[in-house]
N, C-alpha and C positions, 0 to 999 in steps of 0.2 A: 903558655908561651905564644908568641906571635905566629910562629909556624903552625902550631897546633890549631890556633883559631882560624888561620887561613885555610888549612886543610878541611876543617869543619865547614866553613862557609863555602868553600869550593864545591863540595858535594851539594849543598843547598842551591847554589846558583847554576850548576851544570846538569845534575842528575834529575831531569824532569822532562816533561813533554809540553811545557807551557808555550803559548804563542803570544807574541807582542803585537798589539794593535793600538791605534790612536783614534780617539773620538773626534767629533767635529771641531772641538776647541784645541786640538793638538795635544791633549793629555794622554800620556802613555798608560795603557791598560793591559793587564795580563788576562789571557783567556786560558783557564786551566780545566783539566778533566774533573778535578774535585776541588772544593774550597780549601782543603788542607794543603794541597800542592801549591795553590796560588798563594796561600798565607806564608808558606815557607820561603817561596821565592821573594815575596815582599820583605820578609824578615832579613834575608840575605842582603837585599838592596838597602834596607835601613842601616845595616851594619857595614856597608861599604863595598859589597859585591853586587853590582847592579847588572842584571841580565838585560842586554840592550836589544838584541835582535837574533833571529834564527835564519840561517842561509841554507842552501841546498846541501852543503857539505858539513856544516857545523853551526856554531853559535858564537856570539860575541858578548864578552863580559867586561865591564869597566870596574876597576877597583880603585878605591880612594885610599891612598897611603898616608900615614901620619908623618912620614919622613919627607925628605926633600924631593922625592920622585913625583909627588902629587898624584894625579889620576893616570892610571895605566890601562890600556886596552889590551885584553887578552882574547885570542882567537883559539877556540877548541874545535878540532875536527872530530865529528861523531862517526865512529867506525861501526857501531852496532848498538841496538837498543833491545833489552830484554824487558818487555812490557810487564806491568803489574797485573796480576790475576788474584782472584780471591783465594785460590788454592795455594799459590806461592807466597802471598802476603809480603811481597817485596818487588822492587824494580831496580834495574841497573842499566847504566850506559857504559859503553867502552869508548874512550876518547883518546885522542893524541893531544897532549898538553902543549902549550907554547914552547916548553923546554924540550919537546920531542919524546917525552915519556908516554908509554901506553898505560892508561889508568882504567881500572874497573871501579866505578863509583856506584855504591849500593846504598839504598835506604829501605827499611822495612820494619815489620813488627819485631819487638824485642825477642819474642820466643824463637823466631826463626833466624834472627841475626846472631844472637848470642851463641847458638849451637854451631854456627859457621865461623866463629871468631878464632883467630890464631891464638889469642890469649884473652882471658877475661879480666876486665878492669873493675876492681871493687868500687871505685868512685862512681863509675857509670851505673852500676847496679844499684848503688845507694841512691843516686839521683833518680833513677827510674822508679824506685819504691817511693821516694818523696813525691815525685810528680803524680804517681798513681793515687797516693793518699789525698792529694789535693783535687782529684777528679779530672786530671788532664789526660788527654789521649797522647800516647807516646810513640815515637819512632826512634830507631837506632840507625846511625850513619856509619858507614865503613868504606874502605877502599882497599885495592890491591894493585900492586905494580906487576906487570908481566912483560916479558921480553918479546921481541918481534917473532922469534921462532914459535914460541908457545901460542902467540896470537894467530899466526898464520895457520897453524894446525887446528886451533879451535874455530877459526873463521870458516875454514872449509866445511867443518861439521855443521856450523851454523847455516851456511848457504844451502847445504843439502837438506836441512830441516825446513828451511823456508820454501824450497821448491818441491817438497814432498807433496804428493797428492792424497795420501792417507796418513792419519795420525800426526798431522802437522803440529798440533798444539802439544802433544806429548813429546815429540822430538825436540821442539823448541825449548820446552821445559827441561828436558834432559841436558840439552846443550848449555842452558843457563846454569843449571845445577853444577855442572863441571867447572864453570868459571867462578861462580860465587862461593868460593871456599877459601879457608885460611885468610880471613879478612882482618885488616887492621881496624879496630873499632876507634872511631874518631869522636864520638859523643852521642848525645841523645837530645831529642826535642820533646816539648810538651805543648799541646794546644788545648785551650779551654773553649768549650762551646757555651755561649750564653743561652740559658733556657728561655724559651718563648713565654709570653704572658699566658697564664692560666694552665700551665702544665701540671703543677702540683694539685691545683683545685680539680682539674679534670680527672686525675688519677684517684683522688679521694672520692669523687662522685661515682666513678666506675666501681670502685670497691664497695661503696655504699649500696650500689645496685646488685651486689652479689656476684660481680664478675671477677674471676681469678685473673691475676696479671702475671704473665711470663715475659721477662725481658731477655732477649737474645741479642748479644752484642759481641763485637770483635775486640772490645777493650780488655785491659788487664783486670784481674780479680779485684784489686784494691780500687781501681777506677770505677768499676761497675758497682762496688759496694757504696762508694761515696755518692755516686749518681743516684743509687737507690734511695739513700736517705734524703738527698736534696729534693728529689721528686716525690717523696712520701710513698714510694713503693714499699720501702722498709720503714719500720718504726722501732723506737727504743724498746718497746715492750715485747717485740718478737723474739722467739728463739731461732737464731740464725745458724743453720748447719752448712758446712762447707765440704764438698766432695772434690778433692784434688789429690788423687792417688796415682795418676798416670803421668805426672810431670817428672822429667828427668833433669839432669844437670844442664844448666844453660837454657832452660826453657823447652828442651826437647821432650819427646815422648818415651817413657820407659815401659817395658813389658810388665804386666800385672797378672798375677795368677787369678783364675776365675773364682776360686773359692775364697780368696782374700777379698776380692771385690764384692762377692755375694755377702760375705760376713759384714763388710762395711755397710752395705745397704740395709741388711737386717738390723744392724745396730742403730742406724739412722731412723729406721721405722719405729724402733722401740723408743728412741728419744722423742720423736714426734708424738707418739701416743702418750707419753708421759707429760709432755708440755700441754697437749690438748686436754688431758684429764685435769690439769691444774688451771684450765681456763685461759691459757696463753696461745697466741697465734704462732705459727711455725713458717719459716722461710728457708729455702734451699738455694745455695749458690754452688754451681758446678762449672768446672773448667772444660774447655774443648777437648783436652787430652783425655779427661775422664770419660767424656761422652764417646770418644773414639774407642776406648776400651770397652765401654758398655755395649756399643754396637757390635764390635768384633767378637765379643764373648757371648753374644746372644742374651744379655741380661736386661733387655728392655722392659720386661715385665716387672722384675723386682725394683728397677729404677722408677717405673711409673707408680708402683705402690707407695714409694716414698714421696714422689712428687705430688700425687693426688691428696696426700695428707696436708700439704702446705698451701697456705694462702698465696704465697709468692714464690716463683722460681726465677732465678737469674742465672743465665748461662753466659759465660764470658770466654773470649778467645775462641769463638765458634766460627766455622766457615759457612758460606751460604748453603752448602749441601747438608751440613749438620742442622741448620735451622729448619730446612725442609723436612729432614728426618724426624726432628722433634714434633713438628706438626703432624706428620704422618703417624708417629707413635701414639699421639693422643687420640687421633681419629680412629685408629684401628684397635687400640688397646683398652679403650673404655667402653663399657656397655651400660645403658644405651649410648649410641654414638653422640658425643657432644657437638655443639656448634662452635667452630673455631673461627676467629677473626684475626687476621694478620695485618699489621700496619707498618709501613716503612717508607723511606724516601729515596733510597739509592738502588743502584743496579744489583748490589749484593743481597737485596731483600726480595728480588723477583722470585726465586724458587720457593721461598716461604709463602709469599703472597699467592702464588699459583696453587700451592698445596692446600691452603685453607679453604673452607667453604665460602668465606667472605674475605675479600682482599681490599684494603684501603691504601691508597698511595698519597703521599704528601708531596706536593709540588714545591720545589725549592731550589737551592743552589746545587743540589746533587744531580740535577737533570730530571728527565721525565720518564726514565725507564720504569720506575715503580708505578707511576701513574698510568702508563700505557698498559701495564700488566694487571692493574687492579680493577675491581668492580666499581669502586667509588674513588673520587679524587677530592681532597681537601687541601686548603692552603696552609693551615696551621693545625697543630695537634689538638688544641683546645676545641676545635670544631667537632672533634669526635664525640664529645658529650651530647651535642645536639643531634648528631647523626644517629646515635644509639638511643638516648633517653627521650628524645622528642620524635624524630622521624621514624626511627625503628619501632618504637613502642606504638605510635599511632598507626603505622602500616600494619603491624601485627593485629591490633584490635580491630581495625577496619576489615582486614582479611577474614578474621574469625567471625565477625558479624555477618559478612557476606556469605560465608560458607554455611553457617548455621541457619541463616534465614532461607537460603536457597533450598537446603534440605527440608527445613520446616514446612515451607509452603507446598512443596511437592508431596510431603508426607500427609498433610491435611487433605489435599486433593485425592490421593490414593486411598486414604482411609474412608473418605466419603463414598467413593465408588465401591469400596469393600462393604460398607454398611448397606448400601442400596441393593446388593445382591440378595439380602435377606428379605426385603419387602417386595422384590421383583420376582419372587418365586424361583430364584436361581436360574432365571431364563437367559442370562447373559446380556440382557438389555442394559445399555449405558444410560446413566442419568442425564448426561449432557449430549448435545449434538456434537458430532465429530469435529466439525470446523471450529465451533465455539471452544471445545476442549483444547484443541491444539493452539489456540491463541493465548492460553494461560500464561506461559512464560514470557511471551512477547509483550503482553500488556503490562505485566508487573516488572519489567526489566528496568525502567528508568529510575524509580525511587531508590532501589537498593544500590544502583550504580552511584547515585548522588551521595548516598551514605558512605559508600566505599571510598569516595574521593574527598569529601568535605567533613566527615564526622570528626569531632574533637571533644573528647570527654573532659579533659583538663587543658588549661592554657599552657603555653610553652614555658612560662616562668615557673609554674607549679611543677611541671614535669622535670625541669632541671633542678629545682630547689629540693625536691623530694625524690631522690633516685630510687628509693625502694619501690616506687610505682612500677619500675621496670621489671620487677620480679614476676609479674603476671606472665610476661612473654618468656622470660628465662625458665620458669618452672612449668610453662605450658598450661596455665590455669584457665585460659579462655577457650581452649580447644583441646579437649581430651575425652576420654570415654565417659566421664561424669557429665560433661557438657552435652555430649551427643545423646546420652540417656535422658537428660533433662529436656533436651530439644524434642525428642520423640514423645515424652510424656506430655509436654505442652501441646504438641500437634494432636495427640490423642484427645486432650481436653477440649481444644478448640474445634476439632472435627465433631466431637460429641455435642458441643453447643449448637453448631450449625445443624446437625442431624436432628437434635431434639426440637429445635424451633421448626425445622421442616415438617416433622411429624405433627406438631401441634397446629401449625398454620394450615397445612394441606392434609389434614386428617381425613376429610371426606371428599377430597378432590376427585372429580370425574375425569379419568384419563382415557376414556374410551375415544373421545375426539382427539385427533392429532394436535389440534391447536392447544388444547388444555395440557396435553402431555409435554409438548415442547416448551410451553410457557412455564410449566412447573420446573423443568430442568434449567431453563434460562434464568428463572428467578433465583433458584438456589445458587447458580453460578455467579450471578450478580452479587448476592450476599457474600459469596466467597471472595470476590474481588474487593469488596468493601472491607472485609475482615483482614485480608492480606495487606492492603494499604494502611489500615489502622495499625497493624502489627509493625510495619516498617517505621511508622511514625513513633511508635512506643519505644523501639530499640535504638532510635537515633538520638544522639545528644545535641547535635548542632542543627537547628532549624533555620536555614537561611533562605533567601529568595530562590536560589538554584534548586534546593531540595523541594520547596513548595511548588515550584514550576514543574519539577519532575513528577510529583504526586498528582498535580492537576493534569499533566500530560497523560498519565496512566489512565485516569478516569475518562479524559476526552478521547483518547485512542480507543478505549473499550466501547464507549457509546457510539463513536463514529463507525467502528467496525460493525456494531450491532445494527445500526440504522442501515448501512449499506448492504450488509448480508441479508437482512430481513426484507430488503426490497429487490434483491436479485432473484427473481422467480425462476429463471432458467437454471440457476445454480443450485438452489435449495427450495423447491416449491413447498416443502413441509414447514419451512421456517417463515413463510410469507406472512407479514404483519404480526408475527409473534410478539415483537416488542410492544406494539400497541395493545395487544390483548393483555400483556404482562403488567403494564403500568396502569391499566384500568382496574386491576384487582387491588382492593384496599389491603388485603392481607400481605401483598408484596411489600407495601410501605411499612407494615408492622415489622416484617423481617429486616428491612433496611435499618431500622432503629434498634431492634432487639439484639441482633447479632453483635454489632460493635459494642453495645452497652454491656452485655454479659461478658464479652472478652475483656473489656476495660476493667470490669470488676475483678475478674479472676487474675489478670496480670498485675493489677495494682495491689491486690491482697498478697500475692506471691512476692512482689518486689518489697513490700513493707516488711514481711516476715524475714526476708533475707537481710535487709538493711538493719533491722532491729536486733536480730539474733545471730546472724552469720555475716557480718559486714566484711567487705574486702578493703584493701588499703585505699583504693580510689574513693569508696564511699566515705571513709573516715576523713580523708583530706577535704573532700567537697563539703562535708558537714561542718567541719571545724572552720574552714575558710568562710563559709556562709555566715557563721556566727562570729566572725572577726576574732578568732582565737588561734591565729596562725602560730603564736608562740608556744601553744600546747601540742602542736602536731607531732613534733619529733618524739617526745616520750611515748606517744600513742603508737607511732610507727615502729618503735623499737620492740614493741610487744608482738609476738607471733599472731598473725591473723587467723581467725577461726576458720576462714575459708581455705586456708593454705595447709597443705600437708607436706610431710617429708617427701622429697622427690629426688630421684637419682639423676634426673635430666640436668645436664650441665651445659651452660653456654661457655664452653671453654675456647678461648681465643688465644692465638699465639701470634706475637709480632716479633719482628726481629730487627736486626742489624741497625745499630745506630749509625747513620751516615755521617760522614765528616762534613760538618757545616759550621762555618764561623759566624755567619750573619743570621740567616733566616730559618735554617733548618733546626728543629728541636733536638735536644740532647736525649729526648725520651723516645725517639723513633724506635721501633721494635717493641712495642708493648704487646704482649700476648694476652689473650683473654680466655677466661674459662670460668667455669662454674659455680660453686656453691655460695649461698647467701652469706653476707657478712655485714655487721653493723658498722657504720662509719659516720663520722661527723659530717653534717650537711654544710658544705662550704658555700660562701657567698658567690654570687655570679662573678665571672672573671672581669678584669678591668679592660680598658680599651686596647687598641692596637699597640704592638710592640714598638718601643722607641729604638734609637740607635743602639746596636749591640756592641758591647765592649769586648775586647779580646786581648789575650796575653800569650806571648810565646816565650818559652824558656829553653835554654840549651845547657848542656854540661859536657865537658870534655874529660878525657882520661886523667888529666892532671887534678881533677877535682874542682877546678875553677869554673864557675858558672856565671851566666849573664841573664839579665831580665830585660825585656823590652815591652813597654806598655804603649798602647795606642788605642784609638777609637775611630770608627768611621760609620757612615750611614749605610 
């Protein structure tokens, strides 16, 4: 009926906090706290209820009538506003209508609105289910008429809550709860988010990299399921389990016995084990009410046992605190502690972003709260694949090379000093002059820094095209006890090479004269510097002019130091002209050539053996690409690498809260990440920037009549 439609549109046009502005061309624009709220006001305007302005005491709405009355201007006096919060999941305004009635106009999530309804309308519930199946985000609209006496009594409580110095939020929430009851349900709305370019491809690549995806959203179960399939978080081959045992009538929360819930979780674990044994992947969908029961009954452990068996976990109708609780559960409940990454675009994602080890914020129409709370900020969700697969992987490998090389060169130096104690009669005499010795790390500083900044073992396209290369970092294959042991053995071999050549070259050296003794030590130290700089060249994949300049600077700085130090007679008279005496010895030049040559032979032979018999994924990719056989790479990558072993280390990331965004914010915000490896199809690189996003708004009233409005904008 017309009255029912007007009541429905009245809530859309009046119950909000939107501000009206004009641009430089005089075009009216709506400034809303969220894109959803702005879209709903625009929908009301398109259907004849045009919100025109906001005054100090109320707001002005123009209605376009189909009858002879034409356009009518309505002025509403705003008496109170109960703001939206993530805990309440609704907002309401108390207004005095042009007819003098006092109305409470409410809109909110269906689960909290239906449990506060005076009567339930089957048509609304049916339309809500229909909207959810189409992947739309839903809201329920309602109102309540109150008399002046009831309002005066309530308003006194409301003013006391507003002026309270302690627990103000709780008091305001209690006051709103008292008023937002026995509501007349007017209808429901559905808003569709247009996915950004590259969302599904990004998720496929992250799964191909072995990252587990957890989606934490405030949407309905059916909406979350459809979004999961559209973004390729879920697939048709998956065994999808649903945990929804805490939902009561009307969307409320019903009490659940602890043993009943435990039995349900044990049954799900058995189902997951059966599906895994058959070679199928498992996904878990859980509602916010079920999570509330899991948390209250202390069943986080059994729940986590089920969740860790799943490749995908989708939590729907969850609050920001529940999102943060799930991240905390993963961090504290899994051993060894996984690495969690949370990504979101709205203020309701902030607790989850702050709880995870790594937080990523998407800047969009939802504001910058998530960005301000995050460690990294990106403009679109698809940029996450470069953040992880390119920059994250490169930074991990560079850091590992830096750490291993730093330990390696100091281990070689220490071992040389240890060997020297045996030929010095355990006298405690050092092989090197103290000042020369202390220059070791300063001289060798620049080359490894250049490696840590510029080294790139594969190009960006290859890193994105073959996400399994990311597994080295996820499984900790480049820095672990095996790598540290390998590093120490390599240091042992290189130190023995230098010590062997030292004994062969200086077998009959006369160290009675100080000049010969310090020339001997300085010669060995010079060979050591050459060996260290050779090593950093060997482990570096990218040789550019910056790296070459860094290596040259290392040699230049060493020889400059040696020349100045050996000329400063008052500082070190025993080192005077040692450099001249050193370079005049032919055996010194023999060592300059022999030490790097033997090191190259040893390292090259070791690298050949590893590449031939124990290749890692990077080696396979580079070999095939160099032979122009890129089409054969994927079958090779799907086979387990010989250098990789089963590891319980998981990169478990959790992301949450799909923000309400009609234009630029992705529908996949809240992707959580985590752990174990998984084979996935290598998707092509994403296309260019997103075009104009289309949107659709739908509503349904208690009578069952529904309307559809379609539009598009840039």
